[in-house]
N, C-alpha and C positions, 0 to 999 in steps of 0.2 A: 562452432568453429574451433574451439580448443580440442574437443574430443577428435575432430577430423585430422587436426595436425598431430595428434597422439596416436594416429594410425587406425581409428575406429571408422567404421562406415556409419555415417549418419543420414538416415531417411529424412530428407527434409520435405516431407509431404504437406503440401498446402491445403487448405480446407475451406469451404465456404458454409456457414451456417445460413440456410435459406428459408428456412419455415418460421411460421410464428407469428403472434399478436403484432410486433412492429411493423411487419411487411404488410399485414391486412389494414391496420389503422392507416398507414400511409396511402395505401391505395384508396381506402374509403375516402379520405380528405381530398385526394386528387380527383376523384371521380364526383366529390360532392353528395356522397351516399352515406346511409348508416348500416348496420349489420341487418336491420329488419328488411332493408331493400333488396338484399342479396336473395335471388330467387323470385324476385318480383320485377324490379325495374332493371335488373341485370342477372343474367343466369349465372349459376355457380360455376359452369365451364367457362365463360368469358371473364368472371371475376378472378379465378385461379390462373387463367391465362395471363392476365394483367399482372398479378402478383409475381409469376415466374419472370415476366418480361423486366419488371420495375427492380426486383430483388438484384438483378445482375447489370443494371443500368450503369453503375459507377465501377464497374470492374477494372477499366483501364486506370481509372485515378486511384483505386487501391493499390493496384499493381506498381504504379509509378511512385506512390508515396513508400510502399513496402521495399523497393529497391533503394530509394533515396535514403531512407532511415538505416539502412544497412541491416535488415532483417531478411535473412536469405532463406527463401523457401521455393520448391519446385512448384511454379505458377503454371506450367504447362500441363501438368498432370495432377490437378487437384481432385480431391474428393468433393462432391456437391450433395448436400443432404436431400435436395429433391430428385435425385437420380433414382431411378427404379432400383438399381443394384443395392444403392444404400438402404433405401426403404426395405428391400427384401432382408437385409441383415437385421434390421430394427425388428421386423416380423418374426425373424427366426429366433431372436433373443426373447421377444415376448411370448413366443411359443414354449420356450425352454422354461420361462418362469411359469407359465400356465401349467405345463406338465409337472411342475414341481409343486404345485398348489399355491403358488404365490401370487396369483392374479385372481381377483375376486370382485364381484359387483356388489355395492351396498348403497342403501339410501341413508345418507348421514348428513350432518350440518357441516358445511365445507366453507372456505372463504371464496367469496363470490364477486366479481367485479362487473357491476350493471355497465358501467361505461365500456368495458371491453366485450361484455356478453358472454362471459365464460367463468369457470371455476379455476381457482389457483391452488397450488400444493403449498404445504408448510414452508418449503424451502424458498419458494418464491416471495412468500410473505416476510421471509426473513432476510431479504436482501437489505444492504445498508440503506437507510432513509425511508423505508417502507412505513415505519412506525414514526409518527410525526406528533408533535404537541398541538393539539387544536383547541380552540375555545368553543365549548359547546353549551347548550342551554340544558342544565339537569334539573331533574324533578324528584321531590320527596312526596310520593303520592299517599293519600289516605284511602285504605281498603276498609269499608265498614264490615264491622264483625256482626255476624248474625246471632252467633250464640256464645256471648260473652260470659266470663266467669262473673260473680256477682260483683266483686270489687272494681270490674273494668266498667259496670254499668251505673255508678253513682253520681257521674258528673257529665252531662251531656251525652253525645253519641260516642261509642268506643270505636276506635280505629287502629288498624295495624298499619305503621310507617314503613315504605319501602323506597330506597332511593333508586334512581337509574340515570346514566349518562345518555340513554337513547329512548327519549319518551315516545318516539314514534312506534315502539313496541309494545307500549302499554295495552292498546286495543285488542293485542292478541295474548295478553296474560290469561293463564289458566290455574297458576299455583302461587303459593308464596312458601319460600323455603327458609327455616331455621335451622340453627346448628343444635342438636339434641343436648349438648352439654353447657351451652351458654345460658347465663342468667338473664331473664327478661323482666321488665317492670312496667308498671303502669303510671303515667303522669297526667294528672288532672291539670287542664290549661284552657286556652282559647285559640281558634284559628286565627293566626296572624292576619290573614286577608279578609275574612267575613266577620270575625270577632265572635263567631258562635262558640259556645262552651263544647268541650270534647275531652276524651280520655285517649292519649296516645300510648301505643304499646310498642316498645323498641327495646333493644339490649341495654341492660343497666349501664354497661361501660360507654355507651354512646350518648348518654344523657347530657354530659357537660358540652358535647358538640351542638346539640339543638337547644338546649336550655341554659342560658348565661347564668353563672353562680350569682351575679348582682340581683337577680330577679327572685332568688328564692324566698326572700323574707317579705315579698308583696302579698298582700291578701288578695285572694281570688274574688271576694265580694266587691272590692274597690274598683275592679277593672271596668273601663267604658271602652266600646269600640272604637279604634283609632289610636288608643295609646301605644307609645312607642315601646314601652316596657311592659312585657306581657307577664303577668304572675303564673307560677306553677307550683304544684305539689306532687312530691314523688311518694306514692303509695308504700308502706312497708313491706306489704306482701310481694314476694317475686316468684317467678316460675322458671323451671327449666324448659328449654326448647322442647325436650321429650314430652313435656305436659300440654304444650300448645298444640302439638301435632293432632291433626283431626278436626280442629276448629273450622268453622266455614264463614265465607264473607261474600259480599255481594260483588257482582261482575262490575268492574271499575268503569269500563266504557262499553256499554251493552249494544254494539253495533251488530254484531254476529252471534248466533247461538253457539254454545260449545257443548262438549259432552256433559252427560248428567253427573258424573264423578268430580267435575271441575271445581274450583274455587274454593279450595280448602288448604290448610297448612300441612306441609310434609317437612321431612327433616333431611339435612344434607351436610356432608362433612366439610364441604368447600366455603361454606358460609363462615365469615370471620367478623370480628370487630375492629378491623383495621381501617375500614372506610364505610360510609353509609349508615345504616340502622342496625345492622345485625339481622335484618330480614331481607332476602332477595326476592324480586319478583321474577317469575319463571315464565318465558315465552318458548316452548319447545321447537318452535319453528325458526328461531332466530339465535340459537347458541347451543353449542355442543354439550355443555353441562346441563342446560335446561332440557334439552332432548333427551339425555340420559335420565335425568329425574322423571320426565314424563313416562318414559318407557318402564322406569323402575316401578311407578306407582299407576301404571296402565291409564294415564290420563294423556290423550292424543292432543297434539298441537291443534290450535284453531285453524281449521282449513276452509278454503272456499272452492266452489266447483266452477270452472270456467266453461265457455260455451261449448267446447269439445269434449266436456264431460270429465277433464282431468282434475283431480284434487290438488290445489295450490296454496300457499301461505297468502296472507293478505297483500303481501307485496309481490308484483309480477317481475319478470326478469330484467325489466329496463329500471328498476328501482323505485316504482310508484305504487300506490294503492291502486288495487284493480279498479278499473272503470266499470259501471254498473252494466254497460252495454257489452263488457267482455265477459261477463257471468252468466252462467246458465239461468235462465229466466225462472225455472220452477225453484231452483235453489235460492234465488232471490226472494221470491215470493214467500217461501216457508222459513227462511232463516236469516234475512237481513231487515234490520231496522233502516228501511229506505230513507225516511225522514232525517235520522241522525248521521247516517252513514254518507249521504249524497254530499254535504257541504265539504267532506274531505276526500272523497273518491277521485282518483286521478292525479293526487298531489304526490309530488316525488318526496321521498324521505330524506333525501340530502339535496339541498340546492344545486350542488355541483354537477348533478345529473341532467339539470334542466337549463339548456343553453340560453333560454330566452329570459331567465331571471338576472337581475342585476345584483351586484355584491350586497347591498344593503336591503334587499328584499327579506321580508319575515319569513322564518323557516318553518317548516310543519311542526318541529318540536315546540317553537314559541306559541303557534296558534294553538296546539293541543293543551299546553300549559295554561294558556289564558282561559281556555273552555273549563278545564279542571279547578281552576281557581274560582271561576264563577259558580260552579257547582258543589263548592265547599269540599273538593276532593283533593286539592294541593296544600302541602303544609310548609313547603319551602321551594321556591324556583330561584336558581341562581346561575350565572355563567361560571363555568369552570374549565381550567385547562387540563386536558388530559391526554395521554398518547393514544393515537387511533390508526389503524392499519389502513395504508393506501395501496393501490395497484401500481406495481413496479414499472408499467408501461404507460398506463393513461395519467398517472398521478392523481386519479380521484379515489374517494373513499371506497372501501371495501365492506361488503356486508356479510354476516354469517347466514347462510342460508340453505334450506334442505334440497340436496341434489342426488339424482341417481347418478353414481359415478363409479368407474372401474378403478380399483385400486391395487397397487403392488404391496404385498405384505412384507415391507422392508423389516417390521419388528420381529418377524420370524428369524432373521439373520443378524439380529442386532449385536449379540454378543460376538459373534465371529467377525463383524465389521470392526468392533472395538479391539479384538485381538490383533486382526491384521494391521489396524493403523498403528499399532505399536512398533510395527517392523518397518515403517516408512519414515525415512529421513527429512523431517520438517525444518525448513529454515524460515522463520526461527522456530525452535522447539516448541515454544510456548503456544504457537498457533495449533499445533497438532494435539497438544494434551489439553489446551484450553478450549478455544473457540470451536474447533472441529471435534475434540474429545467429547465436550460437554453437549454439542448437538448430537452426536451419537448415543450418548446416554439418555437423552430425552426424546429419541426417536419416535416418530409417528409414521404410520402407513402412508405411503406415497399417493395422492390423488392423481391418477394419470389421464383423467377424462378432460377434454376440452371442446367445448360446444361452438367450434368454429369451422373454417372452410380450408384454409391454406395450411396444410401439415401433414403428418403421416397418419393415415386412417387407421383405427383399432382394427386389428384383423381378426375380429370375433363375429360369426354369424349364429343368431339364435332363432328358436321357433318362437311363434307370438306368444304361446303361453310360457315361454322362458324355461321350460323343462329339459330341451335339447340344445347342445350349442356345439359349435367347433371353432378351434382357434387355428388359423392357417400359419405355417411358418416357412413356406417356399414357394416361390411361383410356380413351380413343377407341381407341387401339391394342390395349388389353387387351380391350375389347368385341369388336373384329374378330377377335382370336385365339381368344376364347372360342367366338364363333360358328362358326368353323372347327373347334374342338374338338368341338362339339356336332354339326355336319354329319359330321364323320369318325367319331363314335360313341365317341370316347375319353372323353367326359365326358357323363354322362347328364343332369345338371342344373345350373343356376347356383346360387351360394350365396345369392343374394338373391332372395327371391320377390317377386312383382308387378313383375318387371322384364323387359321385352320388348326383346330385344337388336335385333331387326328393325326395330322401329317406334320406336327410341330416337333422337329428333331432337337433344334437348340432353342433356348429361350430368347424370343426377339425383344431384348430389353428397350430398344430404340422405336419399337412400333406400338408399344402398350404405355398406359399411364396409370398408375396405381394410385392416383389422387382421386378426390371427389370431383366431379359426380360420378365418374366411371365405376368405381367400386360400389358405389351405393345401388348401381343397377345391376349388380351381380346377385342372384337368387341361388342359394344352394340348397341341397336337399339333405334332410336329417336321416339317421339310420332308420327311423320308422317311415320315412317316405314323406315327411312334412316339409313345407317350403321354409327356408331360413333366410332372414334378412341380416344385413350386416349392422351391428350397432353403430349409431350415427356418429359417435364421438370420434375426435381425433386424439392423439396423444400429446402429452406435455412436450413442448418443444425441447425441454431440458433432457429428456430422454434421448432424443437425437443427438445431443452434444455428449452426454455421458456414455453413449454407445459407440463414440468416435474411434476408440481403439480397434473395434471390430469392423465398423462400417468403412474405414479408410482402406481396408484391403478386401472388401466385399465378403466377408466371413459369412457362411462357412465354406466358400468356393476358393479354399487355398488349404494347402496341407498344413498339419498341426506343426511340422518341423519349420516350415516357412514362417508360420504365424509366430512361433516362439522368438523369431529373430527380431520382431517388432513389438512383442508384448511379453510381459509388462513393459511400460516406458521406462527408461533409466532416469528421465527427468522431464518435469513439466514445470511451468512458470504461469501464473496468472495473478490478477489483483487478488487482495485479501478479502474483498467482497465476494469472491467466488467460493469461500470456504463452504458456503451453504448452497452453492449453486453447483458449478462445474465439478469441483474436487469431490463434493458429496456424491452426485450422480454418477461419475466415473467409478468411485469406490464402491457404490451400492450396487451397481450392474455387475461389476468385475467379481464381487464378492459373491453374489447370488448365482452368476452363471459358471463362473470358473474357479470358485473358491480361491481367489488370488487377489493381490493388489493390482491396481492399474497402472500405478507408477511407484517407483522405488524412492525417488528424491523430488522434493517439491520446494520451490521458493514462492511465498505467498507474498507478492509485490504489495508495498505500502501506497498510499495515496500521494499525487503530487499537489501539493497546497502552495498557496502565494509565500512570498517571502517573510509575511508576518505569521504564517502558520494557519491562515484562514483558507476555507474551501473556495477553490476558484470558480467564478460564475460570471457570465456575461452582464447579468443584471447588476453585479457589484463593481464591474469594469476593472477587476483584477485577474482576468484570465489571460493567459499567454498563448498566443496562436502558435502551434508548433511548426506549421508550414513556413510562416513568416521567419521563425527562429532559424530553421534549417536553411531557408534561403539566405539569411543575412550571415549566419556563422559557419554553415556546413554541419553535416550530421556528426562528425567525429567529435569537435569540440562539445556539441550538446550531449553525446554520449558519454564522453569523457567525464564531463561535468557531473551528469547524473549518477554515473557509477561510482565516482571518488568522493563525492559529497556526502553520501549517506548509504548504508547498506540497503540493497533492493527491498528488504522487507520492512524498512523504516519509512515513515512518511517523509518525503523530500519537501523542504521549504525552498521553493524554487525561486531564485533570484537571477534575472537575465544578466546582471553584472557578472556573475560567477562563470557564465559561458564566455564572456569576453575574457574573462581572467584565464580560463583554461586555454583559450586561444593564445593569449600573450605569453603565459608563464610556462605551460608545458610545451604546446606546439611551437611557440615561437623560439623557446630555447632549444628545441631539438632540431629546428630549421636550422638555426644559426650554427649549431654545432655541426650539422651535415655540411652546410655552406662552407664553413672553414675548413673542413676536411676536403671537400671537393675542390675548393681554390688552390690549395696547395698541391693536391694529388694531380692535378691537371698540370700545374707549373712543373712538377717533377716527374710527370709521366708515369705515375704509380697506377698501375691496375692489378695490383695483388699478384704480380708476376714472378715475384722472387719467393724462394723457399722460405717458409716460416722460421723465424728465430726461435729457438726452443724457449718456453716459458721461464724456465730457470736462469736462462742467460740474460733475459731483459733486465733493464734497470729497476730498481725497487718500485718506483711510482707507476711503472707499467704491470708488474706484478701485483700491485695492491689493486688497480682497478679491475684487473682480470680475476681477482680472488673476490672483489665486491660484485662483480658480474656473475660469477658462479654462485654466489650466496643469493643473489637476486633470482637467479634461473630456479634455485631450489625453493625459495620462498613463494614465488609466483605459481609455480608448478603445484605445490602444496595448496597454495589458497584456491586456485582454480579447481582443483581435485576435489576440495572439501566446499565447493560452492560458496566461497568467500571473495567475489569478484572486486569489491571494494578495497580489501586488503591488498589484492594484486595491484591495482590500479595505482593506489597510494605509494606501494614499494618502488613501482615504475617511475613515477612521478619524482619521488626523493632521489632515485638513483640518477636520473637524467639531470636534474636541477643541482642537486648538491654536490654528488660525487663526479659526475662525468663532466657538466659544463662549468660549474663555479670552481671545481678543485683540478681535475686532471687537465682539461683543456687550457685553463687559465695558466696553471703552472708550467705547462709543456709547449706554449706557442713557440718559443725560441728553437725548439727542436725541430720545427718544421721549415724554419726560415734558411734562405741561401744555402749554398755549398752543395757539394756532392751527395749521393746517396749513401750515406755512412750508416753502419749497423745500428747506431743509435736513432738515426732518423727513420730506418725501415722499421725498427722495432715500435716507435711512435705511431707510424702509419698503420702497421699490422694490427696493433693493440686497438686504435680508435676504430678501425674498420670492423674489427671483431665486435666491439661493443655496439657500434651503429646497427650492423645486420642482426645481432641478437636482440637488441630493443625493439627492432621492427617485427620480429617474430613474436616476442613476448606482448607486444602490444595489441597485436593483430585481432584476437578476439574482441576486444572493446572497441579499438578505432580501426576498422577493416580497410577504409580507403586510404588513409594517410600511410598505414603501415604497408600497404600494397605498393604504393608510389615510392616510398622510402626504400623498401626492398628491391624493387625492380630498377630504381635507379642506381643502386649500389651492384645489383648482380650484372646489369646489361653492361656496365663499364668494365668489370673485372671478369665476367664469365665464370666466377668461382662455384656457382650452383647453377643447375638448368631447369629449375622449376618454373612453371608459367606465372605462377603467383605465389605470395607469400603463404596464402591459405591452404597451398597444396604442399609446402615444405613441412619438414618434421619440426615438431616443437622442441626447442633447446633442451639438452640434458646437462645438468650440472656435473662437472668434472670435480669430484672430491679431492683429487690431488693438487688442484690449483687453488683450493681455499686455504688461505693462511691466516688464521684468526688473530695470530699475534701482530702481523703486519696491519690487519684491519684495525686493531685496537690502537696500534702506534699512529696510524693516520687520522685516527678518530681524535686522539689526543692532540695532534697537530692541528686539525681544524678546530677543535674547541678552544685551544690555546690561542691561535691566531685570531679567532672570533673574539675573545676577551680583550685582546690587545688593541685589534682595530676599533672596539666600542670605547675603550679608553681613550684612544686618539680623538675619537669624534666627541668626546665629552669635553675637551679642551681645544677642538677646533686645530689639531696639528695634522695636516695632510698626510698620506700614507708615503707620498714622494719625498718627505722630510725624514732622513735617517735619524734615529735615536740610538743612546749609547748601550743601554743594557735592559734586559728584563731578568726578574729573579722568580723562580718557581720553588715553592716549598713542596717537597714530595712526600706522599703518605708512607711509601715503602720502597723498598729495593727495586721491585719490579717495574713500579711505576717510573722511577728515576731512570732505569735502562731504557724502557720504551721511548721516553722523552729524548734521553741521548741519541737514540737512534735516528731521530727525526728532527734533530736540533738544528741543522743547516737549512733544512726546508722551512721550518717556522721562522728563522731569522731572515730569509729571503722573502717570505711571504709578508711578514709585517715591518721589514725594512729596519732592523735593528742590529746592532753590531754584535752584541754578546749575549748568551743566555747562561745564567749561573743558578745553581741550586742553593736552596736553605734548608735547614733541618726542620725548621717551623715557620709559621707566618710572622713570628714576633719581629724578625729583621726587617719587615716592611710596614707593618701597621701595629696600631694599639687597639686591643679590644677591650670593651668594658660590658657589663652585664646589666640589663634593665629588668627587674623582678616583675612577674605577671602576678598582680594581686589577687585576680579572680581564682586563680589556682592555688597560691600559696595561703591566701588569707583563711580558707575554711580549714586548712591543717595547722597552721601556726598563728591563729588569730592574736593570741594573748602576747605573744613575743615578737610580732611584726615589726613594732617600732625598733627593736634592737637588731633584728635580723637584716632589715633594708640596708642600713649603713655599711654592715659586714659584705654584703653580696655586692654593693657598688664599689668596695675597695679590694675585692679578690684578686689574687696575682694573675699573671698571664699564664703560668704554668697550670694554676687551677682551672683556668677557663679551657687551656687545651685537654687537660684531663676530661672536662665535661663534655667538650665536643667528642673526643675520641671514644670515650666510655660509656657516655650517655648519662652518666650519674656522678654526684659529688657529694661526699659525706663529711661532717665535720662536728665538732661538739661545741654547744652554745650553753654556758652555765649548766653544765651537767645533763643537758637534753641532746639526744642524738638528731642532728638535722640531715635530711636527705634531698637533695635538690636534683630533680631530673631535667633532662635537656629541654623539655616543653614547659618547664616552669618558667622560663626566663628567655628574654630575647638578646641575643649576643650581637653586639654592634661593633662594626670595624671602622677605625678612623685612619686616614692615610698619614703617613710621615711626610713632612713638608718636602717638595721636590719630588714626590712619588705619588703615582695614582694605583689603587689596587682593584682588581675585579675578581669575581668568582662565579663559575658556572660549572655545573654537573660535577661537583667535587674536586675541581681545579681551581686554585687560586694563583694568580698572577700579579706581580708588582712590575710596573713600568717606570723607568727613570725619564721623567720628561724634560730634563735639563738639555737645552739645545747650545752647544758650544759653537763657536766661530767656524771650526772645521766643519762640524755637521751643518751648519747653515749653508756653507758654500756647496756641499754635496748635494743639498737639497734644492739649491738654485739649479745646478747642473741636471738634476732628474727634471725638473720643472721645463727647462729648455728642451730637452729631449722630447717631452710629451707635446710641445708647440711644434716643434719641427716635424714629428709624425703627422700631426693633424694637417699641417701644410701640405705634406707629401699626398696625403688622401685626398685633400681639397683639390690638388693639382692633377689628380689622377696619374700619379706616377706608378709604375709597376713596382711590385715588392722587391724585385731584384735591382733595381735601378741604383747605381752610385750617383752621389750629389756633391756638390761644393756649396759651403755655407758661408755666408758674409753677414756680420751682425753690428749694428750700431753700439759704440762705446757707451758705457754707463759705469761711473765709479762704484755704484752698488753690486755690479756683477761682474765687471771685467776680471778681477782676480779670481773669481770662483770659475770663470770659463776657462781662463788660461791653465789653472791647476787641475781642471778635470776634462781638458780638451779631448785625450785618448778616449775617455770613457764615453763621451758624447758622440766622438766620430764612429766608434765601433757600434754604437745603439742605432744610430740614423743612417748607416752606410755612406758616411762622408768622407771624402779623400783629404779635405782640408777644412779648417775654421779660420776664418779672418775677421778681426775686429777692425771697424771702420767708422771714421767720424762723418762718413756720407749719411743722408737720409735715403733710405733704402725702400724697396718695393713693397713690402707687406709689414703690417703692424701687429704685434704680439704684446701680451700683457703678462708680467710675472710679479707677484706680490704688489700689486697697485701701481706698478711703474711699467711705463710704455716703451718699447723697444721697436726699431724697425729692422727688417731682415730681408735676404734674399737667398732663395735656394735655387740652384740650376743643376739639371741633370748633366752628368758628363757622359758623353758618347764614347 
């Protein structure tokens, strides 16, 4: 909105992200099916048609909320990611990456979500909240050594100890890894569960964790099974990890045969002594490091053969151990110990995957540990809290699993991504260098494959042997390849009826569908004449999002010149949780395809928390419903509160009371200011029809507010320009409340009252009108609805501008010629001085309507004195005091004394503190002034040079009797609070004026109506009324005031005394 008002064309393109897991899971739930049912109970075609229908189900509601919240985008022409044109753009980008060698297929260990039935990318796994602390059963298992060193075989059986947080992976163990440089030791002891003698081998540094120091002096010979304190003896001989390499051990859980070179010790640098035993159990099918080690030592992971002949890890894609009936019978016969395996076959590795299990059901991990315990193969079993990854969409645990996946080789462009990131203006900068920068530094290749149905299909066709492949980038290219396939006879028919490939002059986007199952039915022909089938994967939905700068304009079907008008984006904003999501995918695709940034400026929005800083959740009952809040307060107060309360990139502690406060304080004050203006403008028939009075000819107070207004324009313009909307909103708030309402309007009310249209009154109208219309424009980007209403109300009456909306008007420009910093400083002094005096009055309960005789201000320098002199009468009127006098120092009004700070002076003058304290307590007023002004005071004490700094002491001011003294922002004011009889009478007159004005309002008199006043006599007030009759009449528009002994119409109270009064309109 700001940029539009600055004259830029802003493409407000709306967009719908329509693909992906959330939609599929929602449809599965609605239909009461699982992923396995798709293609069996329901066809892929029906399932995807349902997804397409459901994803746009709440379009109307979203459009309604979008409008109501003041988020303005073109909803009539959005991009939709399921649109064939959008998908074609995605294919074009993938072909670009493919041609550059950045797209490849690999069989690797990937994060996999059994609940969602698909692999995940590393950036999906790094969404906020994906890693959660969980309490799992952990196991330190005992691997029996086959070929121990002699020292290891002197006491019971020798075992390597290895710790794991995932006992379900232990049946797939094929190797143990040690660090070549770590020192390992042998410990003679007993198994804590079976009581059998044993020798445990583990890292020397980890011995204290497993063997408590208190047991080291117990005798091995005295131990009896069941004893709580188990003796141990650490052997002197130690071995480097490199010396253990090559040793062999027995298979821990012999369910399935492994390769001949398995079950030995190997070395790996990633092994540490920070946790566990310093020996790591390796299962290459369930960990990236494990797979790498297996490959390095040519030891394959433990694999099973399913009934379709595919080699699979022990856990199937739903997250359970393979059932025997799902395995190849010959494989089972030759390789599986059915008796041992059948007890656990079909068990889910995480209870969360099995919806039939209750929360307290034993886990597979527990049952495996119990089995190992009984077999003398478990040394320690305990529950432990550790962080574990969860699927960002299903909230269920993730497994690391071997998958055939297509990858984008993002690591190939890592340095360039880092380089380009440095050119982006991040708000806050720390997100760009920290969270995002660190992510780029540790970048991994992007797992693009998703084994799902509703999404963008991967446009790669391959021969069965995988030796030939084609990546399709455009529909025109696809049609051409399909025709070749038809001609070659490898494809009998195309999946879209009524489409004639030979006579297709234009791409019929609306008559084709690039989703599954249609593209799955397309068979292409390779260059050597072989049939090619499409790789069944979909692509990561985050690629859809990251390709949005291209997809929104259906690139490449747009000229580069036109594309450059919308790319790269000048500005984007999203939640800080998108740092490794949308921000990354935008940046990665843009860098790899165009060698460019995707966006120049970015605000990473913080989170909205509850008022105590806790995350909002329905479960905790601390969530605030945005719909209800908008309904109750309106969007603009909500927007104003959120923008002015904290910078967008900071977490916002949301307090609903704050929205109400924004309503009252800012919008209420602005409304009252406008209402005041409109009331008198209507009375005087002012509609800005007069030539403007030149600014330099206007009264000082008008020149001041115009100066402040131009300073505000300058500040707000700069704040919006540098993506600091919070500063802009706060500056507008301060101007409206402090300068415009509380000062300008309040001090100038009388200028709008009665009489003809004098230059003074006209100047007041023109000045206030200029302030209001400018504020409407300045606030428009933040509060679009209120600003538009205020602006239209102003220009409809005056016709001074002819824009249909404030949002089509030009953003105000500051006029430097009208900024008077000296005048602003003077008025600031007036405001501070008045504020001090008013607070002193409150201190002793003296109302402002009670005049006082004088204030004294000690001035710092000549300039300050001149500035205060210039606004002297304004201050006196504001605080209702007769005189303002100056003093050279504060000594005329108060006595100051010094209180030493012992914490600061003690360390420096400890020995002489007893003598120093009384001297400091008695120093002269002049010395105190020297210390205040210069910040330092030096003197000699018994030959020692003493140096007292300003922060070494507290300076306490005490009032002179009959006076009160206050200080704020380097200004000190003394107020004489003696009330003489004359002052008391004037005070009574002012109180009476107030009561009469209230009666006028209560009786709905017009502001121009003249009146007659009759008041009951009272000896306490009669004299005051007589002496101040002219003043009272002028203030309340009374022609006469009569003192009467009668009991009159209305009752009023002044200083606890009751009077009766009658006021009448004079026709």
